[in-house]
N, C-alpha and C positions, 0 to 999 in steps of 0.2 A: 178560289180554293183549288188546291193541287191534290193530285192522287195521294201523295204522302200523308195528307191530312186525314184521310178516312181509310186508307188500305189496312187489311189486316196484316199484322207483322208476323204473326205466329203462323207458319205455313208448314204443311206436311208435304214433303217431297221424297222422290226416290231416285237413286242413281240409275243411269242407263243400262247397267248391267244387272239390275233387280230382276228376279224371276217373276214370270206371270203369277205364280203362287203368291210372291210378295206384293204384286200389284193388287190382286183380288183381296187378299188379307187387309191391305191397307185401306182400300176402298170400303170394306165392310167395317172395319175396327173404327175408322173415323167418320164414317157416314159421309163420304165424299161424293161430289158430283163431278169433280176434275182433279187432276193430279199432275203437278209440274215434274218434269224429268230433268235431272241436272247431271253435269259431268263432274269430274274431279276437282275442278276449280270453282264450283257452285254455280257455274253459268247455266241458264235455261237452255236446253238443247231439244226439248220435246214436251208435249203435253198430250194427256189421255183423258178423255172425257167418258162419262157413263155410257153416252150416246155411242162413242167409239167401241166400247166393250159389246153393247148391244148389236151394233152392225156386224162386228167381227164373229161373236160366238153364239149370238141368239137371233140370227138373221129373220126368223119368222115371228119374232116377239109381237110386233106391232100388227102384223097380218092376223095373228090368232086373236089378239085383244079386239081387233076391229070386227072380226067375225063372231065374237063372244055371243052377242044378242042372238045370233042365228043358230047357235048351238045350245038347244035347250037341254038335250040329253047329257047329263054329268058324266056318264061314261065316255062319251065321245070326246068331251073336253079333256077329261084325264088321259085319254089315250093320245090325244094331240099334244098334250103338254109332256107326256113321257117320251114321245118320239122326238119332239123338237128341242127339248131342254135336257137331254141326257146329261149334259155337262161336258167338261174338258177332262180327258184322261189325266190322272195324277202325274203320269211320266211327262206328259207334254207341259204340264204347269211349270216343271223345272227346266225344260229345254227351251221354251220361249222366253225371250228377254223383253224388258220394257222397251228397249230400243227396236225391237221387231213390231210392236204395235202402236208406238207413239206417233203423233203427227209432228213432223219436223217443220213443216211450213205453217208455223203459228205466229201470231203477233203477240206482242206483249206491250205494255206501257211502261214508262219510265217514272219514277218518283216525282219528277217535277212537270209532268204533263198536266194539263188542265183536265177537269172533270169532263168537260163537254167533249174534249178530244178522246179520252178514255171511253166514254159513251159511244161515240162514233166508232171506235175501232171494235168495241164489243159488238155492236150492231152489225158492221160489215162482215164479221166472221161468225155471226149468228151464235155467239156464246153468252153465257150468263155470268161467267167469271174468267178472269185472265190473270196470269203472272205479272208481278211488277218487278222491274229489274232496275239496277243502277246503271251508271255509264259503261261499265264493264260487262254488262249483261248478267251480272250476278243477281241471283233471287234475293228480293228483299221483302216481298209480301204478296198478297193477292187482293184483287179489286173485284167487287161484285156489282151486278148492274142495278140491284135494288137499293144498295147503299149509295150509289151515285145519285139516284133519283131522290132518296131521301135528304141527301146532303144538298142537291139542288133546290129542293123545296123547303130547305131551311129546318129539317127535322134533325134529330140525332140519330147516329147510326151506331149499331153494336160496336164497330171497331172503335169509334171515338170515345165511347164510355169505358173502354178497357184502359 
């Protein structure tokens, strides 16, 4: 079985000149975990994951969650969250572009790659999903780790049912 057999062909992506406001809106609207960034020729030039956004804009997020059990006083917790998650200034959301926050050293898989090869690439980059490209590096789909596992186990995947 090849990547093309189970990949999701309907993919949400944004151009590299999209604003941070566009990126955040797209993540929220489509409930995404990752977002491919493309150039004018539809080639994948970057990738933004929800973890990238957390690292960049909510750097204390995991620290606060880890300490949650120790903070019994709801007032303390509210205070910490208000200080740590004040958000991004609206003006900055329009000045920061997708190209400024995307990872450019990303891997992708090609339509003709094997599922085991795709799984290995996902694992090596510690990703749960990855863009699928054709020979010209144009975006053709997305592949997800759980769909690879289901296909390898002989199950039906959501992409295959569409």
